[in-house]
C-alpha positions as CSV (number, residue, x, y, z in Angstrom):
1,E,-8.1,121.8,-72.5
2,E,-10.8,120.4,-70.3
3,L,-12.8,123.6,-70.3
4,N,-12.4,124.5,-74.0
5,A,-15.2,122.2,-75.1
6,E,-17.6,123.4,-72.4
7,T,-20.4,126.1,-72.5
8,D,-19.8,129.4,-70.8
9,R,-22.0,128.3,-67.9
10,A,-20.1,125.0,-67.5
11,V,-16.8,126.9,-67.6
12,G,-18.0,129.1,-64.7
13,I,-19.2,126.2,-62.6
14,V,-16.2,123.9,-63.3
15,G,-13.7,126.7,-63.0
16,A,-15.1,127.8,-59.7
17,T,-15.1,124.2,-58.5
18,M,-11.5,123.8,-59.5
19,L,-10.5,127.0,-57.7
20,E,-12.3,126.0,-54.6
21,S,-10.6,122.6,-54.6
22,Q,-7.2,124.2,-55.0
23,L,-7.9,126.7,-52.2
24,E,-9.0,123.9,-49.9
25,A,-5.8,122.0,-50.6
26,L,-3.8,125.2,-49.8
27,L,-5.6,125.7,-46.5
28,S,-5.4,122.0,-45.6
29,H,-1.6,122.1,-46.3
30,H,-1.3,124.9,-43.9
31,M,-3.2,122.9,-41.3
32,S,-0.9,119.9,-41.5
33,H,-0.5,119.9,-37.8
34,L,-4.2,118.9,-37.4
35,D,-5.4,115.3,-37.5
36,V,-7.7,114.2,-40.4
37,D,-10.8,114.1,-38.3
38,T,-10.4,117.8,-37.3
39,K,-9.7,118.9,-40.8
40,N,-12.8,117.0,-42.0
41,K,-14.9,118.8,-39.4
42,L,-13.6,122.2,-40.6
43,F,-14.4,121.5,-44.3
44,N,-17.5,119.2,-44.1
45,A,-21.0,120.4,-45.0
46,Y,-21.6,122.1,-41.6
47,G,-18.0,123.2,-40.9
48,P,-16.9,126.8,-40.8
49,L,-14.8,126.3,-44.0
50,S,-17.5,124.4,-46.0
51,S,-18.2,127.3,-48.4
52,F,-16.1,128.7,-51.1
53,S,-16.6,132.2,-49.6
54,A,-15.3,131.1,-46.2
55,K,-12.2,129.5,-47.8
56,I,-11.5,132.7,-49.7
57,K,-11.8,134.9,-46.6
58,I,-9.7,132.7,-44.3
59,A,-7.0,132.4,-47.0
60,Y,-6.8,136.1,-47.2
61,A,-6.9,136.6,-43.5
62,F,-3.9,134.3,-43.1
63,K,-2.1,136.0,-45.9
64,L,-2.2,132.9,-48.1
65,C,-3.3,135.1,-51.1
66,S,-2.8,138.7,-52.0
67,K,-5.5,141.3,-51.9
68,A,-5.8,141.3,-55.7
69,I,-6.4,137.5,-55.7
70,Y,-8.8,137.8,-52.8
71,K,-10.9,140.4,-54.8
72,D,-10.8,138.2,-57.9
73,L,-11.9,135.1,-56.1
74,D,-14.6,137.1,-54.2
75,I,-16.1,138.2,-57.6
């Protein structure tokens, strides 16, 4: 519903942001053994998992998503 009233450009941007947020939540869940500070360092602006691309790659590397989903997200 939220995306129905948006322009094509907005749907792309908002949709990608929503996917990235869900992917970060998935990765964070699988890092539950880490303290909050360590997680923040991984996901912050200069951390190795700060980009959507890095999150996609690491999720696939750890088998948290299928190859088909990996390819779709990478596109």
